[in-house]
C-alpha positions in Angstrom: 12.0 46.5 -39.5 12.3 43.1 -38.0 15.6 41.5 -37.2 16.2 38.1 -38.7 17.1 35.0 -36.6 18.0 31.6 -38.1 17.0 28.5 -36.2 18.7 25.4 -37.5 17.0 22.2 -36.2 18.9 18.9 -36.2 17.9 15.4 -34.9 14.6 14.1 -33.7 11.0 15.2 -33.7 11.3 16.6 -30.2 13.8 19.1 -31.5 11.2 20.3 -34.1 8.7 20.8 -31.3 11.2 22.7 -29.2 12.1 24.9 -32.2 8.4 25.7 -32.8 8.0 26.8 -29.2 11.1 29.0 -29.4 9.9 30.5 -32.7 6.5 31.2 -31.2 8.2 33.1 -28.3 10.4 35.0 -30.7 7.5 36.0 -32.9 5.1 37.0 -30.1 3.5 40.4 -30.3 6.1 43.1 -29.7 9.1 41.0 -30.4 11.2 42.3 -33.4 12.2 38.9 -34.8 11.6 37.4 -38.2 12.4 33.7 -37.9 13.9 31.7 -40.8 14.5 28.0 -40.5 17.4 25.7 -41.4 19.2 28.2 -43.5 22.9 27.6 -44.4 23.1 31.3 -45.2 24.8 33.9 -43.0 22.1 36.5 -43.9 20.8 36.3 -40.3 23.0 37.9 -37.7 21.7 35.6 -35.0 21.8 31.8 -35.4 20.4 29.2 -32.9 21.4 25.6 -33.5 19.1 23.0 -31.9 21.3 20.0 -31.7 21.0 16.2 -31.3 23.3 14.3 -29.0 22.0 10.8 -29.4 21.4 9.9 -33.1 24.9 9.2 -34.6 24.4 10.9 -37.9 22.6 13.9 -36.4 25.3 14.2 -33.7 27.9 14.5 -36.4 25.8 16.9 -38.4 25.3 19.0 -35.2 29.1 19.2 -34.6 29.8 20.1 -38.2 27.0 22.8 -38.2 28.3 24.3 -35.0 31.8 24.5 -36.4 30.6 26.0 -39.7 28.6 28.8 -37.9 31.4 29.3 -35.3 33.8 30.0 -38.2 31.2 32.4 -39.7 31.0 34.2 -36.3 34.8 34.4 -36.1 34.9 35.9 -39.6 32.3 38.5 -38.5 29.6 37.2 -40.8 27.2 36.6 -37.9 27.0 38.4 -34.6 25.7 35.8 -32.2 25.6 32.0 -32.2 23.6 30.0 -29.6 23.6 26.2 -29.3 20.8 24.4 -27.5 19.4 20.8 -27.4 20.7 17.4 -26.4 24.3 17.8 -27.6 24.9 20.9 -25.6 23.3 19.3 -22.5 25.3 16.1 -22.8 28.7 17.8 -23.6 28.7 21.0 -21.7 
């Protein structure tokens, strides 16, 4: 049975392309991942948030999304939370 991973993509079209590349790697032959996109659900035990650090509204949405999933991780609803993208690069 494949494990499920949720990739939440926020911001510009470049983030969509980056997410598609990541999803392709995760779904390559032999990898046990089923990818779902932009789910607010905590059904997936692994969540990757692809953030935006430049567009004002997307930046705020990125921060709120990180905080929401961080709270879910603290509550034990998800096992792993990864943040990638412009926001994480700008504000290490």
